Rosetta silent file (secondary structure, phi, psi, omega in degrees, C-alpha in Angstrom):
SEQUENCE: XXXXXXXXXXXXXXXXXXXXXXXXXXXXXXXXXXXXXXXXXXXXXXXXXXXXXXXXXXXXXXXXXXXXXXXXXXXXXXX
SCORE:     score description
SCORE:     0.000 S_00000001
   1 L     0.000  -27.656 -178.843   -8.809    1.846   -7.249 S_00000001
   2 L   -58.448  -36.501 -176.539  -11.937    0.199   -8.595 S_00000001
   3 L   -91.582   -3.537 -175.733  -11.028    1.116  -12.162 S_00000001
   4 L   -70.129  147.988  175.849   -7.308    0.398  -11.798 S_00000001
   5 L  -132.729   64.117 -176.640   -5.621   -2.322  -13.824 S_00000001
   6 L   -78.595  137.862  176.775   -2.234   -2.471  -12.145 S_00000001
   7 L  -107.302  -19.070 -176.389    0.223   -5.152  -13.203 S_00000001
   8 L  -162.125  167.323 -178.168    3.112   -4.137  -10.929 S_00000001
   9 H   -56.618  -33.287 -179.796    4.115   -1.594   -8.254 S_00000001
  10 H   -64.122  -28.734  175.688    5.340    0.921  -10.830 S_00000001
  11 H   -66.519  -39.655  177.732    1.771    1.135  -12.176 S_00000001
  12 H   -64.963  -42.620  179.662    0.532    2.061   -8.696 S_00000001
  13 H   -61.719  -37.516  176.958    3.306    4.656   -8.424 S_00000001
  14 H   -64.082  -33.342  179.767    2.197    6.181  -11.738 S_00000001
  15 H   -76.271  -44.786 -171.858   -1.319    6.534  -10.320 S_00000001
  16 H  -106.634  -10.059  177.485   -0.465    7.894   -6.862 S_00000001
  17 H    56.696 -131.718 -175.777    3.006    9.393   -7.345 S_00000001
  18 H   -71.873   -5.164 -179.432    4.684   10.537   -4.151 S_00000001
  19 H   -87.989    9.635  174.749    1.634    9.532   -2.104 S_00000001
  20 E  -140.643  139.443  174.336    2.553    5.849   -2.175 S_00000001
  21 E  -133.043  158.632  178.838    5.665    3.983   -1.117 S_00000001
  22 E  -116.110  129.313 -176.688    6.460    0.289   -1.027 S_00000001
  23 E  -132.824  163.878  176.537    7.958   -1.259    2.083 S_00000001
  24 E  -114.199  132.221  177.765    8.676   -4.703    3.405 S_00000001
  25 L   -76.585  169.236  177.613    7.366   -5.807    6.786 S_00000001
  26 L   -64.153  -20.972  178.764    9.537   -7.731    9.226 S_00000001
  27 L   -89.646    0.707  176.436    7.622  -10.854    8.145 S_00000001
  28 L    94.638   -0.113  178.338    8.617  -10.335    4.521 S_00000001
  29 L   -73.022  135.189  175.554    5.324   -8.973    3.179 S_00000001
  30 E   -92.109  117.879 -171.798    5.667   -6.340    0.466 S_00000001
  31 E  -121.715  152.456  174.428    3.185   -3.606    1.351 S_00000001
  32 E  -100.510  132.912  178.363    1.961   -0.358   -0.146 S_00000001
  33 E  -117.871  116.034 -178.524    1.843    2.638    2.183 S_00000001
  34 E  -101.105  133.558  171.848   -0.424    5.484    1.055 S_00000001
  35 E   -82.943  124.483  179.852   -0.209    8.990    2.503 S_00000001
  36 E  -128.913  160.989  179.554   -3.759   10.170    3.136 S_00000001
  37 L    51.213   58.725  176.240   -5.460   13.275    4.504 S_00000001
  38 L    63.314   32.894  177.742   -2.609   15.650    3.803 S_00000001
  39 L    71.800   17.508  177.436    0.049   13.214    5.036 S_00000001
  40 L   -86.831  -22.169 -177.502   -1.554   13.007    8.507 S_00000001
  41 E  -131.900  159.814  176.198   -2.451    9.329    8.127 S_00000001
  42 E  -123.839  131.625  173.380   -1.038    6.188    6.513 S_00000001
  43 E  -107.033  119.912 -178.656   -3.109    3.511    4.838 S_00000001
  44 E  -104.543  127.655 -175.372   -1.199    0.236    4.659 S_00000001
  45 E  -136.921  153.094  169.957   -2.369   -2.227    2.034 S_00000001
  46 E  -103.648  128.266  179.379   -1.408   -5.501    0.410 S_00000001
  47 E  -110.468  124.232  177.786   -1.870   -5.404   -3.350 S_00000001
  48 E  -104.669  108.851 -178.290   -2.346   -8.686   -5.180 S_00000001
  49 L   -86.907  142.444  173.762   -1.515   -8.202   -8.840 S_00000001
  50 L  -120.997   99.075 -175.446   -2.869  -10.510  -11.528 S_00000001
  51 L   -53.484  -43.659 -177.110   -0.600  -10.188  -14.531 S_00000001
  52 L   -75.618  -30.254 -177.640   -2.994  -11.991  -16.881 S_00000001
  53 L  -136.086   71.236 -172.326   -6.145  -10.207  -15.637 S_00000001
  54 H   -59.309  -28.976  179.956   -5.076   -6.903  -14.002 S_00000001
  55 H   -71.377  -11.414  178.320   -8.634   -5.603  -13.549 S_00000001
  56 H   -99.757    5.991  175.924   -9.286   -8.570  -11.239 S_00000001
  57 L   -64.043  166.711 -177.104   -6.406   -7.752   -8.892 S_00000001
  58 E  -129.834  148.353  173.229   -7.206   -6.964   -5.273 S_00000001
  59 E  -120.213  122.445 -179.562   -6.214   -4.342   -2.718 S_00000001
  60 E  -109.929  116.765  177.665   -6.512   -5.377    0.917 S_00000001
  61 E   -77.568  120.178 -177.286   -6.498   -2.580    3.498 S_00000001
  62 E   -98.919  -31.745 -177.240   -4.505   -3.882    6.458 S_00000001
  63 E  -165.960  149.438  170.210   -4.289   -0.816    8.669 S_00000001
  64 E  -125.074  120.702 -174.237   -4.935    2.914    8.882 S_00000001
  65 E  -126.830  152.992  170.016   -2.568    4.707   11.238 S_00000001
  66 E   -70.362  163.551  178.460   -1.807    8.252   12.256 S_00000001
  67 H   -57.049  -40.830 -178.918    1.572    9.551   11.122 S_00000001
  68 H   -66.125  -43.577  178.488    2.844    9.163   14.693 S_00000001
  69 H   -62.946  -40.694  178.938    1.623    5.559   15.005 S_00000001
  70 H   -60.922  -44.126 -178.213    3.214    4.709   11.685 S_00000001
  71 H   -64.955  -19.107  177.490    6.565    6.154   12.793 S_00000001
  72 L   -71.257  -19.198  176.300    6.580    3.827   15.837 S_00000001
  73 L    66.175   11.586  175.307    7.079    0.912   13.368 S_00000001
  74 H   -61.204  -35.276 -178.224    5.053   -1.595   15.422 S_00000001
  75 H   -58.866  -29.831 -179.878    3.029   -2.333   12.297 S_00000001
  76 H   -63.610  -32.644  177.780    6.158   -3.754   10.638 S_00000001
  77 H   -81.242  -26.960 -173.932    6.228   -6.581   13.187 S_00000001
  78 H   -88.036  -28.189 -174.425    2.462   -7.128   13.098 S_00000001
  79 L  -103.879    0.000    0.000    1.771   -7.229    9.355 S_00000001
């Protein structure tokens, strides 16, 4: 991610393919959900894109959950 210069979610999808999905929390936040460790865990992040300066964009890790915790959907209300 350090070397990434993403301008939009499709750029992230090109980098991570099926290992990333984009979801909306109950509070309206658009979040990236990464499958990690062989799909056993989920890393939920907020990605702040900077169209004019993509290398200065930021990725904020909000939560790391087991697959089971993720499926409970509590995180959707919390984030």
